[in-house]
C-alpha positions in Angstrom: 33.9 10.9 26.8 32.0 8.4 28.9 32.1 4.9 27.2 29.0 3.9 29.1 27.0 6.8 27.8 24.2 6.1 25.3 25.1 6.9 21.7 23.6 10.1 20.4 21.8 10.1 17.1 20.8 13.4 15.6 17.1 13.4 14.7 16.2 16.3 12.5 12.5 15.6 13.1 13.0 16.5 16.7 14.3 20.0 15.9 12.5 22.9 14.4 15.7 24.1 12.6 16.6 22.7 9.1 19.6 24.1 7.3 18.7 25.5 3.9 21.1 23.2 2.0 19.6 20.2 3.7 16.1 21.4 3.0 16.8 21.8 -0.7 18.3 18.3 -0.9 15.4 16.8 1.0 12.9 18.6 -1.3 14.6 17.2 -4.4 14.7 13.7 -3.0 11.1 13.9 -1.9 9.9 15.1 -5.3 11.8 12.3 -7.1 10.4 9.7 -4.7 6.8 11.0 -5.1 7.2 10.9 -8.9 8.3 7.2 -8.7 5.4 6.4 -6.4 2.9 8.1 -8.6 4.1 6.2 -11.7 3.9 2.8 -9.9 0.7 3.3 -7.9 -1.1 6.2 -9.6 -0.7 8.5 -6.5 1.8 9.4 -3.8 2.7 6.6 -1.4 1.6 7.4 2.2 4.0 5.7 4.6 3.2 5.3 8.3 5.9 4.8 10.9 6.5 1.5 12.6 6.2 -2.1 11.5 8.7 -4.8 10.5 8.9 -3.3 7.0 11.5 -0.7 8.2 13.2 -2.8 10.9 16.3 -3.7 8.8 16.7 -0.2 7.3 17.2 2.2 10.1 18.9 4.8 8.1 16.2 4.8 5.4 13.6 4.8 8.0 15.0 7.9 9.6 15.3 9.6 6.3 11.7 8.8 5.4 10.5 10.1 8.8 12.5 13.2 8.3 11.0 13.8 4.8 7.5 13.3 6.0 8.0 15.5 8.9 9.7 18.2 6.9 6.6 18.3 4.6 3.8 18.3 7.2 5.2 19.2 10.6 4.8 22.6 12.3 7.8 24.5 13.5 7.3 23.3 17.1 7.0 19.6 18.1 3.7 18.8 19.8 1.5 15.8 20.3 1.7 12.3 21.8 4.0 9.3 21.1 3.9 6.6 18.5 5.9 3.4 18.2 8.8 3.8 15.8 10.9 1.5 13.7 13.4 1.0 16.6 10.8 -0.4 18.9 11.0 2.8 20.9 8.4 5.5 21.5 8.9 8.7 19.7 7.0 11.9 20.0 4.1 12.1 17.6 3.7 15.3 15.7 0.2 16.5 14.9 -0.5 17.6 11.4 -1.8 21.0 10.6 -1.9 21.9 6.9 -2.3 25.5 7.7 1.4 25.8 8.5 2.6 24.8 5.0 -0.3 25.4 2.5 1.9 26.6 -0.3 4.4 23.8 0.2 1.6 21.2 0.3 0.1 22.5 -2.9 3.5 22.6 -4.7 4.3 19.0 -3.7 0.8 17.5 -4.5 -0.8 19.3 -7.4 -1.7 16.1 -9.3 -3.2 14.6 -6.2 -5.5 17.6 -5.7 -6.7 17.5 -9.3 -7.4 13.8 -9.5 -9.3 13.3 -6.3 -12.3 15.3 -5.0 -11.7 17.1 -1.7 -13.9 14.6 0.2 -12.0 11.6 -1.0 -8.3 12.8 -0.9 -6.1 10.6 1.2 -4.6 12.5 4.1 -0.9 12.0 4.9 -0.2 10.5 8.4 1.6 12.6 10.9 5.2 11.3 11.0 6.5 9.7 14.2 9.4 11.8 15.6 12.7 10.4 16.7 13.3 10.1 20.5 14.3 13.4 22.0 18.1 13.7 22.6 19.6 14.1 26.0 20.6 17.7 26.4 22.5 19.6 29.0 20.6 20.8 32.0 18.9 24.0 31.3 16.3 26.1 33.0 12.8 25.0 32.5 11.2 26.9 29.7 7.7 28.0 29.8 5.4 26.0 27.5 5.1 27.3 24.0 1.9 29.2 23.5 -0.8 27.4 21.4 -0.8 28.4 17.8 -4.2 29.7 16.6 -5.6 27.4 14.0 -5.5 28.8 10.5 -8.4 28.5 8.1 -8.6 25.0 6.5 -7.7 24.7 2.9 -9.4 22.6 0.3 -7.0 19.7 1.1 -7.3 19.9 4.9 -8.3 16.8 6.7 -8.3 15.1 10.1 -5.1 13.9 11.7 -3.7 10.8 10.1 -3.3 8.8 13.4 -6.9 7.7 12.9 -8.1 9.3 9.7 -11.9 9.4 9.5 -13.7 10.2 6.3 -15.3 13.5 6.4 -19.1 13.1 6.1 -20.6 14.3 2.9 -22.6 17.5 3.4 -26.4 16.8 3.6 -28.4 18.3 0.7 -30.6 21.2 1.5 -34.1 19.9 2.4 -36.1 22.6 0.7 -33.8 23.2 -2.3 -34.9 22.0 -5.8 -33.1 19.1 -7.4 -30.0 20.2 -9.3 -30.5 17.3 -11.7 -34.2 18.2 -12.3 -33.2 21.9 -12.8 -30.5 20.8 -15.3 -33.0 18.6 -17.1 -35.5 21.4 -17.3 -32.9 23.8 -18.5 -31.8 21.3 -21.1 -35.3 20.8 -22.3 -35.9 24.5 -22.5 -32.8 25.0 -24.6 -33.8 22.2 -26.9 -37.3 23.7 -27.3 -35.9 27.1 -28.1 -33.5 25.7 -30.7 -36.4 23.7 -32.2 -38.5 26.8 -32.2 -35.8 28.7 -34.0 -35.5 25.9 -36.6 -39.2 25.8 -37.1 -39.3 29.6 -37.7 -36.5 29.4 -40.2 -38.3 26.5 -42.0 -41.6 28.4 -42.0 -39.9 31.6 -43.3 -38.2 29.6 -46.0 -41.5 28.1 -47.0 -43.2 31.5 -47.1 -40.3 32.8 -49.1 -40.6 29.9 -51.5 -44.4 30.4 -51.8 -43.9 34.1 -52.4 -41.4 33.5 -55.1 -43.7 30.9 -56.7 -46.6 33.4 -56.6 -44.5 36.1 -58.1 -43.3 33.7 -60.8 -46.9 32.7 -61.6 -47.9 36.3 -61.7 -45.2 37.2 -64.1 -46.0 34.2 -66.3 -49.7 35.0 -66.3 -49.0 38.6 -67.2 -46.8 37.4 -70.1 -49.5 35.0 -71.2 -52.2 37.7 -71.1 -50.0 40.1 -73.1 -49.4 37.3 -75.6 -53.2 36.7 -75.9 -54.5 40.2 -75.8 -51.6 42.4 -76.8 -51.6 46.0 -75.4 -55.2 45.5 -74.1 -53.9 43.1 -71.5 -52.9 46.0 -69.2 -56.4 47.4 -69.2 -58.1 44.0 -68.6 -60.1 43.7 -65.4 -60.3 40.5 -63.4 -63.5 38.5 -63.8 -65.7 37.1 -61.0 -68.6 34.7 -61.3 -71.2 35.2 -58.5 -74.2 33.0 -57.8 -77.1 34.2 -55.8 -78.6 31.5 -53.5 -81.2 31.4 -50.8 -84.8 30.6 -50.0 -87.6 31.6 -52.3 -88.7 35.3 -52.0 -85.5 36.2 -50.1 -84.9 38.9 -52.7 -82.2 37.4 -55.0 -83.6 38.6 -58.3 -84.5 42.0 -56.9 -80.9 42.4 -55.7 -79.5 41.4 -59.0 -81.7 43.8 -60.9 -80.8 46.7 -58.7 -77.1 45.9 -59.1 -77.5 46.1 -62.9 -79.3 49.4 -62.5 -76.7 50.9 -60.1 -73.8 49.9 -62.3 -75.4 51.3 -65.5 -76.2 48.0 -67.2 -79.9 48.7 -67.2 -81.0 52.3 -68.0 -83.7 54.2 -66.2 -86.1 54.0 -69.1 -85.9 50.2 -69.2 -86.4 50.0 -65.5 -89.5 52.2 -65.7 -90.8 49.9 -68.4 -90.3 46.9 -66.1 -92.0 48.8 -63.3 -95.0 49.6 -65.4 -95.3 46.0 -66.7 -95.0 44.6 -63.2 -97.7 46.9 -61.9 -100.0 45.7 -64.7 -99.3 42.1 -63.8 -99.9 42.8 -60.1 -96.2 42.3 -59.2 -95.3 46.0 -58.7 -92.7 45.3 -56.0 -90.9 42.8 -58.2 -90.1 45.0 -61.1 -86.3 45.0 -60.4 -86.3 41.2 -60.6 -87.6 41.4 -64.2 -84.1 42.4 -65.3 -83.1 38.8 -64.6 -86.4 36.9 -64.7 -87.0 37.4 -68.4 -89.4 34.6 -69.3 -93.2 35.0 -69.1 -93.4 32.1 -66.7 -90.9 33.6 -64.3 -92.5 37.0 -64.4 -96.0 35.6 -64.0 -95.1 33.4 -61.0 -92.5 35.8 -59.5 -90.1 32.8 -59.2 -86.9 32.1 -61.0 -87.1 28.8 -62.9 -83.8 28.7 -64.8 -80.5 30.2 -63.9 -80.7 33.9 -64.7 -77.5 35.2 -66.2 -76.4 38.9 -66.3 -73.3 40.9 -66.5 -72.0 44.2 -65.1 -68.8 46.1 -64.5 -67.3 48.3 -61.8 -64.1 50.3 -61.9 -62.1 47.3 -60.9 -63.8 44.1 -62.0 -66.1 42.4 -64.4 -69.0 40.3 -62.9 -71.2 37.6 -64.1 -74.4 37.1 -62.0 -75.9 33.7 -61.8 -79.4 34.0 -60.3 -80.2 30.5 -59.0 -83.8 29.4 -58.4 -84.8 29.3 -54.8 -87.7 26.9 -55.0 -86.9 23.3 -54.2 -88.4 22.1 -57.5 -85.6 23.8 -59.4 -82.7 22.7 -57.3 -81.0 21.0 -60.3 -80.8 24.3 -62.0 -79.4 25.9 -58.9 -76.7 23.2 -58.8 -75.8 24.0 -62.4 -75.4 27.6 -61.6 -73.3 26.9 -58.5 -70.9 24.8 -60.5 -69.9 27.9 -62.6 -69.5 30.3 -59.6 -66.3 31.6 -57.9 -68.2 32.9 -54.9 -71.7 32.6 -53.6 -74.0 35.3 -52.1 -76.5 33.8 -49.7 -79.5 36.2 -49.5 -81.4 36.1 -46.2 -84.6 37.9 -45.5 -84.5 39.8 -42.2 -88.3 40.1 -42.1 -89.8 38.5 -39.0 -90.9 35.0 -39.9 -89.3 34.8 -43.3 -85.8 34.0 -42.0 -87.2 31.3 -39.7 -89.2 29.7 -42.6 -86.2 29.6 -44.9 -83.9 28.3 -42.2 -86.1 25.5 -41.0 -85.7 22.0 -42.3 -88.3 22.5 -45.0 -86.6 25.7 -46.3 -83.9 25.8 -49.0 -81.3 27.9 -47.1 -79.6 24.8 -45.5 -79.7 22.8 -48.7 -78.4 25.7 -50.9 -75.4 26.2 -48.5 -74.5 22.6 -48.6 -74.8 22.4 -52.4 -72.6 25.4 -53.1 -70.0 23.9 -50.8 -70.2 20.6 -52.7 -69.9 22.5 -56.0 -66.6 23.9 -54.9 -67.5 27.4 -53.8 -65.0 28.4 -51.1 -66.1 31.9 -50.2 -69.6 32.8 -49.0 -71.1 36.3 -48.5 -74.2 36.3 -46.4 -76.4 39.3 -47.3 -79.0 40.1 -44.6 -81.7 41.7 -46.9 -84.9 43.6 -46.2 -83.3 45.5 -43.3 -85.6 48.4 -44.1 -88.7 46.4 -43.4 -91.1 47.9 -40.8 -90.6 44.8 -38.6 -86.8 45.3 -38.7 -86.0 49.0 -39.2 -82.2 48.4 -39.4 -82.1 47.0 -35.8 -78.8 45.6 -34.8 -80.5 43.1 -32.5 -82.3 41.4 -35.4 -79.0 41.4 -37.4 -77.1 39.8 -34.5 -79.9 37.3 -34.0 -79.7 36.1 -37.6 -75.9 35.9 -37.7 -75.8 34.1 -34.4 -78.1 31.4 -35.7 -76.4 31.1 -39.1 -72.7 30.9 -37.9 -72.8 27.4 -36.2 -74.7 26.0 -39.2 -72.2 27.5 -41.7 -69.3 26.1 -39.7 -71.0 22.6 -39.7 -71.3 22.9 -43.5 -67.6 23.3 -44.0 -67.2 27.1 -44.1 -64.8 28.8 -41.7 -66.8 31.8 -40.2 -63.6 33.7 -39.7 -62.0 33.3 -43.1 -64.7 32.1 -45.5 -67.8 34.0 -44.5 -68.7 37.7 -44.5 -72.0 39.2 -43.3 -73.3 42.4 -44.8 -76.7 44.1 -44.1 -78.5 45.6 -47.2 -81.8 46.6 -48.6 -82.1 45.2 -52.1 -85.2 47.2 -52.9 -83.9 50.6 -51.9 -80.3 49.9 -52.8 -79.0 50.8 -49.4 -75.4 49.4 -48.8 -75.3 47.8 -52.3 -73.1 50.2 -54.2 -72.6 53.0 -51.6 -72.2 52.5 -47.9 -75.4 52.9 -45.9 -75.5 56.3 -44.2 -74.9 56.6 -40.5 -78.3 58.2 -40.1 -80.0 55.0 -41.3 -77.7 52.5 -39.8 -75.3 54.0 -37.3 -73.9 50.7 -36.0 -72.6 49.4 -39.4 -68.9 50.1 -39.9 -68.1 47.7 -42.7 -68.0 48.3 -46.5 -70.9 48.1 -49.0 -71.4 44.9 -51.0 -69.7 46.1 -54.2 -66.8 47.6 -52.3 -66.2 44.3 -50.6 -66.5 42.4 -53.9 -64.1 44.7 -55.7 -61.4 44.2 -53.1 -61.9 40.5 -52.6 -58.7 38.5 -53.2 -58.9 35.9 -56.0 -57.3 32.5 -56.0 -55.0 30.9 -58.6 -56.7 31.0 -62.0 -54.7 28.1 -63.3 -54.0 29.8 -66.7 -51.0 27.6 -67.4 -52.8 24.3 -67.0 -54.5 22.4 -69.8 -57.8 23.7 -71.0 -61.0 22.4 -69.3 -64.3 24.0 -70.0 -67.5 22.2 -68.9 -70.4 23.1 -71.1 -73.5 24.5 -69.3 -75.7 25.1 -72.3 -75.7 25.3 -76.1 -77.7 27.0 -78.8 -77.7 27.3 -82.6 -76.9 30.7 -84.1 -75.1 30.5 -87.4 -73.4 27.4 -86.1 -73.2 25.6 -82.8 -72.4 27.9 -79.8 -71.5 26.5 -76.4 -71.6 28.4 -73.1 -69.5 27.7 -70.1 -66.8 28.8 -67.7 -63.1 28.0 -68.2 -62.1 26.0 -65.2 -58.4 25.9 -66.3 -56.2 26.9 -69.2 -56.8 29.3 -72.0 -58.3 29.3 -75.6 -57.6 31.3 -78.7 -59.6 31.9 -81.7 -58.6 29.2 -84.3 -57.4 26.7 -81.7 -58.0 23.0 -82.4 -59.7 21.4 -79.4 -61.2 18.1 -78.4 -64.8 17.7 -77.2 -65.1 15.0 -74.6 -66.4 12.3 -74.0 -67.0 11.7 -77.6 -63.5 12.7 -78.7 -64.7 15.0 -81.4 -62.0 17.3 -82.9 -63.4 20.8 -83.2 -62.1 24.4 -83.9 -62.8 27.5 -81.9 -64.1 29.6 -84.8 -65.1 32.6 -82.6 -65.1 33.6 -78.9 -67.6 36.0 -77.3 -67.5 37.6 -73.8 -70.4 38.3 -71.5 -71.4 41.3 -73.6 -71.5 39.1 -76.7 -68.5 41.0 -78.0 -66.0 38.9 -80.0 -62.6 38.6 -78.3 -59.4 37.0 -79.5 -59.0 34.7 -76.5 -60.3 33.7 -73.1 -58.6 32.6 -69.9 -59.4 30.5 -66.8 -62.3 32.1 -64.9 -64.0 33.7 -67.9 -67.6 32.8 -68.7 -67.7 32.8 -72.5 -69.5 31.6 -75.6 -67.6 29.8 -78.2 -68.7 29.0 -81.8 -67.5 25.6 -82.7 -66.6 24.4 -86.2 -66.5 20.8 -87.3 -69.4 19.4 -85.3 -73.2 19.2 -85.6 -75.5 20.8 -83.1 -77.0 17.5 -82.1 -73.6 16.0 -81.2 -73.1 18.5 -78.3 -74.8 18.3 -74.9 -74.5 20.0 -71.5 -72.0 18.2 -69.4 -69.5 17.7 -72.2 -66.0 19.2 -71.6 -63.9 21.1 -74.1 -60.3 20.2 -73.5 -56.8 20.3 -74.8 -56.3 17.4 -77.3 -52.8 16.7 -75.9 -54.2 16.3 -72.3 -57.9 15.5 -72.5 -60.0 14.9 -69.5 -60.6 11.4 -68.2 -63.6 9.5 -69.4 -65.1 6.6 -67.5 -68.3 4.6 -66.9 -67.2 3.2 -63.5 -65.4 4.9 -60.6 -65.1 4.6 -56.8 -66.2 7.4 -54.6 -66.5 8.4 -50.9 -70.1 9.2 -50.1 -71.6 11.0 -47.1 -75.3 10.0 -46.8 -77.4 13.1 -45.9 -81.0 12.1 -46.4 -82.7 8.9 -47.5 -86.2 7.7 -47.2 -85.0 4.1 -47.3 -81.7 2.3 -46.7 -79.3 2.3 -49.6 -78.1 -1.1 -50.8 -76.3 -2.4 -53.8 -78.3 -1.7 -56.9 -79.5 1.7 -55.7 -80.1 4.3 -58.4 -80.1 8.1 -58.3 -79.1 11.1 -60.4 -75.5 12.5 -60.2 -74.8 16.2 -60.5 -71.1 16.6 -61.4 -69.8 19.9 -62.8 -72.4 20.8 -65.4 -73.6 17.2 -66.0 -76.7 15.5 -64.8 -76.8 11.7 -65.4 -78.5 8.6 -64.0 -76.2 6.3 -62.1 -76.4 3.0 -60.2 -74.4 1.7 -57.2 -73.4 -1.8 -58.2 -71.6 -2.4 -54.9 -71.0 -0.9 -51.5 -67.3 -1.4 -50.8 -66.4 0.0 -47.4 -67.8 2.1 -44.5 -66.0 4.4 -42.2 -66.2 3.8 -38.4 -67.8 6.9 -36.7 -65.5 6.7 -33.7 -62.1 5.9 -35.3 -62.7 7.1 -38.8 -61.0 4.0 -40.2 -62.2 2.3 -43.3 -63.6 -1.2 -42.9 -62.3 -4.2 -44.7 -65.6 -5.8 -45.2 -68.3 -4.2 -47.3 -71.5 -2.9 -45.5 -74.8 -4.6 -46.2 -76.5 -1.2 -46.5 -76.0 2.5 -45.8 -78.3 5.0 -44.1 -78.4 8.6 -43.1 -75.3 9.8 -41.3 -73.0 7.1 -42.6 -69.9 7.6 -44.7 -69.1 4.8 -47.2 -67.1 4.0 -50.3 -69.2 2.8 -53.2 -68.8 1.8 -56.8 -70.7 4.1 -59.2 -71.6 3.1 -62.7 -73.1 5.3 -65.5 -74.9 4.1 -68.6 -72.9 6.4 -70.8 -69.2 7.5 -70.6 -68.9 10.8 -68.6 -66.1 13.3 -68.0 -64.7 12.8 -64.5 -61.5 13.3 -62.6 -60.2 12.2 -59.3 -60.9 14.8 -56.6 -57.2 15.1 -55.7 -56.3 15.8 -59.3 -59.1 18.2 -60.2 -61.6 19.1 -57.5 -64.0 20.8 -59.9 -64.4 17.7 -61.9 -64.1 15.3 -59.0 -66.9 16.3 -56.6 -70.6 15.6 -57.0 -74.1 15.4 -55.5 -76.6 12.5 -55.6 -80.2 13.4 -55.7 -83.3 11.2 -55.5 -87.0 11.9 -55.2 -86.5 15.7 -55.0 -83.9 15.6 -52.2 -80.2 15.6 -51.9 -79.3 12.1 -50.8 -75.5 12.3 -50.6 -72.4 14.3 -51.5 -69.2 12.7 -52.7 -65.7 12.8 -54.0 -64.2 10.6 -56.8 -61.3 8.5 -55.3 -60.5 6.0 -58.0 -61.4 5.7 -61.7 -61.7 2.3 -63.4 -60.0 2.1 -66.8 -62.3 1.5 -69.7 -62.1 1.1 -73.5 -63.3 4.7 -73.8 -60.3 5.9 -71.7 -57.9 3.9 -73.9 -59.5 5.4 -77.0 -59.1 8.9 -75.6 -55.4 8.2 -74.9 -54.9 7.0 -78.5 -56.7 10.1 -79.8 -54.3 12.3 -77.7 -51.3 10.5 -79.1 -52.6 11.1 -82.6 -53.1 14.8 -81.8 -49.5 15.2 -80.8 
């Protein structure tokens, strides 16, 4: 041995051979060291060769270099030189993770999970020990370059000067992922909301269906209790009012319906025809079935509300023939207040429709009045289609319906759900009972008038509510007899009732139907006559209301109401007087004060009272009557809470009762109700 020779230190990093026992020991030490570093620093400590840190610990430095090299180095040593811990240059080994992908993943699983690929710290290439002096050997050919393997997710640049990999640029034309996610999220929320809404709607429909079925069963039980076995054979009742301009053919239609349904026999009709011919009114003989007074037959105009009754195979009908002339509008209002549906009769004759539909005609006013009276369903009958000027032409029918539809919509009727148009000839009877033949009217595919009425759905009859029967008329026949339609509730023969507003206790001694046949009871919707016991004839007036003594109707002399001003010759100020038409009552009223007005643009109610009101305005006013009247808030009872104001032969305003001022009469009525209980 040469004592001057340089000492030889074995550097495992300079060799590609590692014994298996040493490799296992190194791997265990490396794993333990990495765990300690992760606990202290939250990640593996990346050590780089060189520096004074390792100058005093040569053995440890060599071991660390060996461990790092064992982890990352390829089998063959390549690369440049780096300064080591001995102050000497050692061969730098380039790092290529493709040589040990499995080993790298096994040693750094936590590092790969915690950091995204772009931000993972890359280990430095360890500096190799100086190459040992070996015996002379023949020069070996340089090792062939190893083809680079595909980079893994953890691959990075060499650690000698690690550069952060640039983030990939977003696609220029691609949509925003955040926007797409937002849109997808909104769509999902909308779908969930739609599903919830459908479930709620279905639940509401199911609840309404159950409620309707319950009401139906309850009403059937009530009918059976009132009428016994006859309840199953009872037909539903419908009150129909005929409205329209004078000479449109209302009475003629009513008379022909009575004849076609067998209520007027042929001999009686021939008698009417003969008498009408003698009076010079030959074409009006059908109307004489309803126009029964000499005055009506002489003038050919209905003065009072004609009343008639007929039956079909499915229903019972009460016809209310309202006057068409503007002089008798108050009578028309009284008839409309008792109706379930209205039939607007229009003349298709050239010139007659235009006259009735113009401002001076009664068509417009009648439509508005029946809507105010509470009629929700309107049937527009285009009459006189057989006239020589018409001849069942579809063009004339379409012209009339086209002009009427916008006006009806403006009046509050929905043309799709509330209005039905039917062409007829009242004089010949075409399309009244039987459908008009295709030879006469090939374009009409709808039903006849009676077919439509028989299949018309009826609303809730309110049989279970307290009795309310406004009185339309009275007469004396072996006692006081009142006439009217039951708006709610039921009445039996022998019931003790209260007649409002005077709080008279009376007894229903007898009940008569439309045919003047005595019946044991009547229900909501029936138009009946009741003989009262316990009251004088002079103590009863039209506009009184027969009620349940336990829950009588409200009585007042002052109430607040919302008014829509339709027409007025002068401005309306505090102190204005007019005539109110509410249910079957006509009474003079005064407006002591105008309380608020509604802004046309915003619809909001003003705080300050208006100085006056004029056409087109909506206001809130205080209304006062000279005598107590029966009235209810509109929200509580629409039929007793809506009204019309008329003055100087014109309809000035329509209104709804919004608030009732308490009075001594109301307190007295409450005391009477307590006494009745």
